[in-house]
C-alpha positions in Angstrom: 112.7 100.3 125.9 114.7 97.1 125.9 112.6 94.2 124.6 110.0 96.4 122.9 109.6 95.9 119.2 109.3 99.4 117.6 107.7 99.3 114.2 107.0 102.2 111.9 104.9 101.8 108.8 106.4 102.7 105.5 105.4 106.1 104.3 105.4 108.2 101.2 108.4 110.2 102.5 110.6 107.2 101.6 112.6 107.9 98.4 111.8 104.4 97.1 108.2 104.1 98.4 106.6 103.4 95.0 109.4 101.0 93.7 110.6 99.3 96.9 111.1 95.5 96.4 110.8 94.9 100.1 107.4 96.7 100.3 106.1 94.8 97.2 107.3 91.5 98.6 105.6 92.0 101.9 102.4 93.3 100.2 102.2 90.2 98.0 102.4 88.0 101.1 99.9 90.2 103.0 102.5 91.1 105.6 102.6 94.3 107.6 104.0 97.3 105.7 106.9 98.1 108.0 109.6 100.7 107.4 113.1 99.3 106.8 116.6 100.6 106.9 116.6 101.1 103.1 114.6 104.3 103.6 116.6 107.6 103.9 114.3 108.6 106.8 114.5 105.4 108.7 117.0 106.5 111.4 115.3 109.9 111.7 111.8 108.4 112.2 113.1 105.7 114.5 114.6 108.3 116.8 111.3 110.2 116.9 109.4 107.0 117.7 111.9 106.2 120.5 111.4 109.7 122.0 107.7 109.4 121.7 107.7 105.9 123.4 110.0 107.2 126.1 107.8 110.2 126.9 104.6 108.2 127.0 106.0 105.4 129.2 106.7 107.9 132.1 
């Protein structure tokens, strides 16, 4: 896992999805819509992604 860049896209589960300054900033600059630690679900989703990556890399 070390060295891999895990990215999750921001989703509607986020409590600030519709009003997130970070999301709007990135959108205006045509950057990828990546989830950030401001989301209440960030750590939960990151753990799921890590588990998924680990199981598929075997």
